[in-house]
C-alpha positions in Angstrom: 10.8 -226.2 -95.6 11.2 -225.9 -91.8 13.9 -226.4 -89.3 13.5 -229.7 -87.1 15.9 -231.6 -85.2 17.3 -234.8 -86.7 18.5 -237.3 -84.5 20.9 -238.7 -87.2 22.5 -235.2 -88.1 22.4 -234.3 -84.4 21.4 -230.7 -85.2 18.5 -228.7 -86.6 18.0 -229.3 -90.3 15.7 -228.3 -92.9 13.0 -231.0 -93.5 10.8 -231.6 -96.5 7.1 -232.9 -96.2 6.2 -235.7 -98.6 2.4 -235.2 -99.0 1.9 -238.2 -101.0 3.4 -240.6 -98.2 2.7 -238.3 -95.3 6.4 -238.4 -94.4 8.5 -235.7 -92.9 12.2 -236.2 -94.4 15.6 -234.6 -93.2 16.9 -232.8 -96.4 20.5 -233.7 -95.5 20.5 -237.3 -94.5 17.2 -238.6 -95.8 16.0 -239.9 -92.5 12.2 -240.2 -92.1 11.5 -238.2 -89.0 7.8 -238.7 -89.1 5.8 -241.0 -90.9 2.1 -241.2 -92.1 1.2 -237.5 -91.0 -2.2 -236.3 -91.5 -2.3 -233.5 -94.1 -4.9 -231.0 -93.0 -4.8 -228.8 -96.1 -7.5 -228.9 -98.7 -7.8 -231.8 -100.9 -7.1 -231.0 -104.5 -8.4 -232.8 -107.4 -7.8 -232.8 -111.1 -10.2 -234.1 -113.8 -9.4 -234.1 -117.5 -12.9 -233.1 -118.5 -13.0 -230.0 -116.2 -12.2 -226.4 -117.1 -9.6 -224.5 -115.3 -12.2 -222.0 -113.9 -13.7 -224.7 -111.5 -12.7 -224.5 -107.9 -10.3 -227.5 -107.2 -11.0 -227.7 -103.6 -12.9 -230.8 -102.9 -14.0 -229.9 -99.4 -17.0 -227.9 -99.1 -17.7 -224.8 -96.9 -18.5 -225.1 -93.1 -22.1 -226.0 -92.0 -24.5 -223.3 -91.4 -26.7 -223.9 -88.4 -29.2 -221.2 -89.7 -30.0 -223.5 -92.7 -32.4 -226.5 -92.6 -29.7 -229.0 -93.6 -26.6 -227.0 -92.4 -26.0 -225.7 -96.0 -24.4 -229.0 -96.8 -27.0 -230.4 -99.4 -25.5 -232.0 -102.5 -26.4 -230.6 -106.1 -25.7 -233.0 -109.0 -24.7 -231.2 -112.1 -25.1 -232.2 -115.5 -21.7 -234.0 -116.9 -19.8 -232.7 -119.8 -21.2 -234.3 -122.9 -24.3 -235.8 -121.3 -27.6 -235.9 -123.4 -30.4 -233.6 -123.0 -32.4 -236.4 -121.1 -30.0 -236.5 -118.1 -32.0 -234.0 -116.0 -35.4 -235.7 -116.8 -35.3 -237.6 -113.6 -37.2 -236.7 -110.5 -34.1 -235.6 -108.9 -33.3 -233.4 -111.7 -36.8 -231.9 -111.9 -36.6 -231.4 -108.1 -33.5 -229.4 -108.3 -34.5 -227.5 -111.3 -38.0 -226.3 -109.6 -35.8 -224.7 -106.9 -37.6 -226.3 -104.1 -34.7 -225.7 -101.6 -36.6 -224.4 -98.6 -33.4 -222.4 -97.9 -33.1 -220.6 -101.2 -34.1 -217.3 -100.1 -32.0 -217.3 -97.0 -28.8 -218.4 -98.9 -29.3 -215.4 -101.3 -29.8 -213.1 -98.4 -26.6 -214.4 -96.6 -24.6 -213.9 -99.9 -25.8 -210.3 -100.0 -25.0 -209.5 -96.4 -21.6 -211.2 -96.9 -20.9 -209.2 -100.1 -21.8 -205.8 -98.0 -19.8 -206.9 -95.2 -16.8 -207.4 -97.4 -17.1 -204.1 -99.1 -17.1 -202.4 -95.7 -14.2 -204.5 -94.3 -16.2 -206.1 -91.5 -15.1 -209.0 -89.4 -16.8 -212.4 -89.7 -18.6 -212.0 -86.4 -20.6 -209.1 -87.5 -21.6 -210.9 -90.7 -22.7 -214.0 -88.7 -24.8 -211.7 -86.3 -26.5 -210.0 -89.2 -27.3 -213.4 -90.5 -28.7 -214.4 -87.2 -30.9 -211.2 -87.1 -32.2 -211.6 -90.5 -33.2 -215.3 -89.8 -35.3 -214.2 -86.8 -37.0 -211.7 -88.7 -37.7 -213.9 -91.8 -39.0 -216.7 -89.6 -41.8 -214.2 -88.8 -42.9 -214.1 -92.3 -43.6 -210.3 -92.0 -41.1 -208.8 -94.5 -43.2 -209.6 -97.7 -43.5 -206.4 -99.7 -40.8 -204.7 -98.0 -37.6 -203.4 -99.4 -35.4 -206.4 -99.1 -32.1 -204.6 -99.6 -33.2 -201.9 -96.7 -34.0 -205.1 -94.4 -30.5 -206.8 -95.1 -28.7 -203.4 -94.7 -30.5 -202.7 -91.3 -29.6 -206.2 -90.1 -26.0 -205.4 -90.9 -26.3 -201.8 -89.2 -27.7 -203.4 -86.0 -25.2 -206.2 -86.0 -22.4 -203.6 -86.1 -23.8 -201.8 -83.2 -24.2 -205.0 -81.1 -20.7 -206.1 -81.7 -19.4 -202.6 -80.7 -18.2 -201.8 -84.2 -20.6 -199.2 -85.3 -20.8 -197.9 -88.8 -22.9 -194.9 -90.0 -26.0 -195.3 -91.7 -24.4 -193.5 -94.6 -21.6 -196.0 -94.7 -24.1 -199.0 -94.7 -26.0 -197.0 -97.4 -23.1 -197.0 -99.6 -23.1 -200.7 -100.1 -27.1 -201.3 -99.7 -27.6 -201.9 -103.5 -29.6 -198.5 -103.7 -31.6 -198.5 -100.5 -31.8 -194.9 -99.2 -30.8 -194.0 -95.5 -34.4 -193.3 -95.0 -35.4 -196.8 -95.9 -32.7 -198.2 -94.0 -33.8 -196.1 -90.9 -37.3 -197.2 -91.2 -36.0 -201.1 -91.7 -34.1 -200.7 -88.5 -37.0 -199.4 -86.6 -39.3 -202.2 -87.9 -36.7 -204.8 -87.0 -36.1 -203.5 -83.5 -39.9 -203.4 -82.9 -40.7 -206.8 -84.6 -37.9 -208.6 -82.2 -38.7 -206.8 -79.1 -42.5 -206.6 -79.2 -43.6 -209.8 -81.2 -40.8 -212.2 -80.0 -40.2 -210.7 -76.6 -36.4 -210.2 -77.3 -34.4 -207.3 -76.1 -32.3 -205.5 -78.9 -29.4 -203.9 -77.0 -27.4 -202.3 -79.4 -24.9 -200.3 -77.3 -24.0 -196.7 -76.9 -22.3 -194.9 -79.8 -19.3 -192.8 -78.9 -17.4 -190.5 -81.1 -14.2 -192.5 -80.6 -15.9 -195.6 -82.4 -15.5 -193.5 -85.6 -12.6 -191.4 -85.3 -9.7 -193.8 -86.3 -11.5 -194.8 -89.3 -12.1 -191.2 -90.4 -8.6 -190.1 -89.7 -7.3 -193.0 -91.9 -9.8 -191.9 -94.7 -8.2 -188.4 -94.6 -4.7 -189.8 -94.2 -3.8 -187.9 -91.0 -0.5 -188.5 -89.5 0.1 -190.5 -86.3 0.6 -187.3 -84.1 -2.8 -185.7 -85.4 -4.6 -189.0 -84.9 -3.2 -189.2 -81.4 -4.3 -185.7 -80.6 -7.6 -186.2 -82.1 -8.3 -189.5 -79.9 -7.3 -187.5 -76.6 -9.6 -184.8 -77.6 -12.6 -187.0 -78.4 -12.0 -188.9 -75.0 -12.0 -185.6 -73.1 -15.3 -184.5 -75.0 -17.1 -187.3 -73.3 -16.9 -185.2 -70.1 -18.6 -182.2 -71.6 -22.4 -181.7 -72.2 -22.0 -181.2 -76.0 -25.6 -182.1 -77.5 -24.3 -183.3 -80.8 -24.3 -186.7 -82.4 -21.0 -188.8 -81.7 -20.2 -188.6 -85.4 -20.6 -184.9 -85.6 -18.3 -184.6 -82.5 -15.8 -186.5 -84.3 -15.8 -184.7 -87.3 -15.6 -181.4 -85.4 -12.7 -182.6 -83.4 -10.8 -183.5 -86.6 -11.4 -180.3 -87.9 -10.1 -178.5 -84.8 -7.0 -180.7 -84.6 -5.9 -180.3 -88.2 -6.4 -176.6 -88.2 -3.4 -176.7 -85.7 -1.3 -178.8 -87.7 0.9 -178.3 -90.8 -1.1 -180.9 -92.5 -4.3 -178.9 -92.7 -7.6 -180.6 -94.0 -10.3 -178.7 -96.0 -13.6 -178.8 -94.4 -15.1 -180.3 -97.7 -12.5 -183.3 -97.4 -13.5 -183.9 -93.9 -17.2 -183.8 -94.8 -16.6 -186.4 -97.5 -14.5 -188.7 -95.2 -17.2 -188.5 -92.3 -20.3 -188.3 -94.0 -21.2 -185.1 -92.1 -22.6 -182.1 -93.7 -20.3 -179.1 -93.9 -22.6 -177.0 -91.9 -23.2 -179.5 -89.3 -19.3 -179.7 -88.7 -19.1 -175.8 -88.6 -22.0 -175.6 -86.0 -20.3 -178.6 -83.9 -17.1 -177.0 -84.0 -18.6 -173.7 -82.5 -19.9 -175.9 -79.8 -16.6 -177.4 -79.0 -14.5 -174.3 -79.6 -15.2 -172.7 -76.0 -13.6 -175.9 -74.4 -10.8 -176.0 -77.0 -8.1 -175.3 -74.1 -9.4 -178.4 -72.3 -9.8 -180.9 -75.5 -6.4 -179.9 -77.3 -3.4 -181.8 -75.6 -0.8 -179.6 -74.2 1.9 -181.3 -76.3 -0.1 -180.7 -79.4 -0.4 -176.9 -78.7 3.4 -176.7 -78.0 4.0 -178.5 -81.1 1.9 -176.1 -83.3 3.6 -173.0 -81.9 
């Protein structure tokens, strides 16, 4: 129900939407305020011979411009109780042979969608990864290569291009067994293929420590004050000549900040949350320590006394 002004009651009253007639009715006086409205929600169906596991939404998914027919082809299934000769027609044989030219693309897109969901990525990243894979697949040069590594590399590149980078280790955790080394090689292959053979520039943007910091802090369960201090420290570290990877800098800053707070984090826990080896965090911390007075916010130092 929702409140709408009723001209008969002369006030805002609750209204009821009659889906069958498309009428909006005042719940107090029964006046039809709006008639024959269009219901834009999904159309539901109920058939007696269908099990409860079937999706009752009549409408299909959106068209996919990357597929030959937009992904809107119709598949006729065998009805309940039909004889074994039902699929003997030419249409049935065509479907059973799996002659859909987009079959491999559909499988690849589903894999990318699954990996994206497991990483909590937005739809724009998933769509970008699909576009990259489609360009690579069109070149017909990935036969014999590790398919999972190719798909994971497409997702890694898409994250970079959408300014939402993920570490290779994070991508590897959802890559169906593909190793960091395989994903790295696949990424280099894709970049070279699209830049050299297709003449396309593969701008992936610059990675900054701040791109990973908030996610790492969330994994560690850090409080808001510590997160704010770490963010300020990471921003100041951009002004320094610290020759470490952004991921290592982020991990070292987290270690530095948490050692000042009451909620200290073990080096082992920071390593697990960031994917950076403990030894690398220690060495990065040593590089940052001479600049600690510049990196740590004054209000954080005062609070830790």
